[in-house]
C-alpha positions in Angstrom: 5.7 -23.5 -41.1 3.5 -22.0 -38.5 4.0 -18.3 -37.8 4.3 -17.2 -34.2 3.1 -13.9 -33.0 5.5 -11.9 -31.0 4.0 -9.8 -28.2 5.5 -6.7 -26.7 6.2 -6.6 -23.0 5.3 -2.9 -22.8 1.6 -2.3 -22.5 0.0 1.1 -23.0 -1.6 2.7 -20.0 -5.0 4.0 -21.0 -6.4 7.0 -19.2 -9.0 4.7 -17.7 -6.3 2.4 -16.2 -4.5 5.3 -14.7 -7.6 6.7 -13.2 -8.5 3.3 -11.7 -5.0 2.7 -10.3 -4.7 6.2 -8.7 -8.4 6.0 -7.6 -7.8 2.6 -5.9 -4.7 4.0 -4.3 -6.5 7.1 -3.0 -9.4 4.9 -1.7 -7.0 2.6 0.0 -5.3 5.6 1.6 -8.6 6.9 2.9 -9.7 3.4 4.1 -6.2 2.9 5.7 -6.6 6.0 7.9 -10.1 5.1 9.0 -9.4 1.4 9.6 -6.2 2.2 11.5 -8.1 4.5 13.8 -10.9 2.0 14.3 -8.6 -1.0 14.8 -6.4 0.9 17.2 -9.3 2.2 19.3 -11.6 -0.8 19.4 -9.4 -3.9 18.8 -5.7 -3.3 19.6 -5.9 -0.9 22.6 -8.5 -3.0 24.5 -6.4 -6.1 24.0 -3.0 -4.6 24.6 -3.9 -2.2 27.4 -5.7 -4.5 29.7 -3.2 -4.5 32.5 0.1 -3.1 33.6 2.1 -6.1 32.3 1.2 -5.3 28.7 1.6 -1.5 29.0 4.6 -1.6 26.6 2.4 -3.0 23.8 -0.1 -0.3 24.5 2.3 2.4 23.5 2.7 0.9 20.0 -0.9 0.0 19.5 -1.4 2.6 16.7 1.6 1.1 14.8 0.2 -2.4 15.2 -3.2 -1.3 14.1 -1.6 0.3 11.0 0.2 -2.9 10.1 -3.0 -4.9 10.4 -4.9 -2.3 8.3 -2.1 -2.4 5.7 -2.4 -6.2 5.2 -6.2 -6.2 5.1 -6.4 -3.3 2.7 -3.6 -4.7 0.4 -5.8 -7.8 0.1 -8.9 -5.8 -0.6 -7.1 -3.6 -3.1 -5.8 -6.7 -4.9 -9.3 -8.1 -5.3 -10.6 -4.7 -6.5 -7.8 -4.3 -9.0 -8.4 -7.9 -10.3 -12.1 -7.0 -10.7 -11.1 -3.9 -12.6 -8.8 -6.0 -14.9 -5.7 -3.9 -14.0 -2.4 -5.3 -15.1 -0.3 -7.2 -12.5 -2.2 -6.0 -9.4 -0.3 -8.1 -7.0 2.9 -6.2 -7.7 1.1 -2.9 -7.1 -0.6 -4.0 -3.9 2.4 -5.8 -2.2 5.0 -3.2 -3.2 2.8 -0.3 -1.9 2.1 -2.2 1.3 5.8 -2.8 1.9 6.6 0.8 1.1 4.0 2.3 3.4 4.2 -0.3 6.1 4.9 2.2 8.9 2.6 5.0 7.6 0.6 5.1 10.9 3.8 5.7 12.8 4.9 8.4 10.4 1.7 10.2 10.8 1.4 9.9 14.6 1.0 13.3 16.2 -0.3 15.0 13.1 -3.7 16.7 13.0 -6.3 14.2 11.7 -6.9 16.0 8.4 -3.2 16.2 7.8 -2.7 12.5 8.5 -5.6 11.6 6.3 -4.3 13.8 3.5 -0.8 12.2 3.7 -2.4 8.7 3.7 -4.4 9.4 0.6 -1.6 11.2 -1.3 1.1 8.6 -0.4 -1.1 5.6 -1.3 -2.2 7.2 -4.6 1.4 8.1 -5.5 2.7 4.6 -4.6 0.0 2.9 -6.5 0.7 5.1 -9.5 4.5 4.4 -9.3 4.2 0.6 -8.9 1.4 0.5 -11.6 3.8 2.2 -14.0 6.6 -0.2 -13.1 4.3 -3.2 -13.6 3.3 -2.0 -17.1 6.7 -1.0 -18.4 8.7 -4.2 -17.8 8.5 -7.9 -18.1 7.1 -9.9 -15.1 10.5 -10.8 -13.5 12.0 -7.4 -14.1 8.9 -5.6 -12.7 9.0 -7.8 -9.5 12.7 -7.1 -9.0 12.5 -3.4 -9.7 9.4 -3.0 -7.5 11.0 -4.9 -4.6 14.3 -3.1 -4.8 12.6 0.3 -5.1 10.1 -0.4 -2.2 12.9 -1.8 0.1 15.3 1.0 -0.9 12.8 3.7 -0.1 11.9 2.0 3.2 15.6 1.9 4.1 16.1 5.5 3.1 13.1 6.7 5.1 14.0 4.8 8.2 17.6 5.8 8.2 16.9 9.5 8.9 
């Protein structure tokens, strides 16, 4: 009879993997703030604020720019994490993007350094959280837990 090897679902997080995950998250937070400002100022505002008829869209231009930046940077982060051979990067990137979808709206009105700091810290923490979830469970359980957690936190933060 052939012997089958049984693999464990829990994989150890090396220090290198933690540094990479948190570093990618912090880098995405920094790039998010910069890209949101650039997209808002040079793409969304010129398109949305052309005339009086689209003035309502002009008010939410920073939020729209943040959502566009979130999608672009989640894609870039996914590619970077694949290149770094991190475990289940799509769970990390998508869950963090869902969780921080309205970050530009949350940081509206803050001093630029404070908004930048919040972006970096929140992205680094969310990447660490979802990186830990992706490592500690099987694939289906990790997807379900990450989705429930991301949606639950979004609901809790928008309810107040």
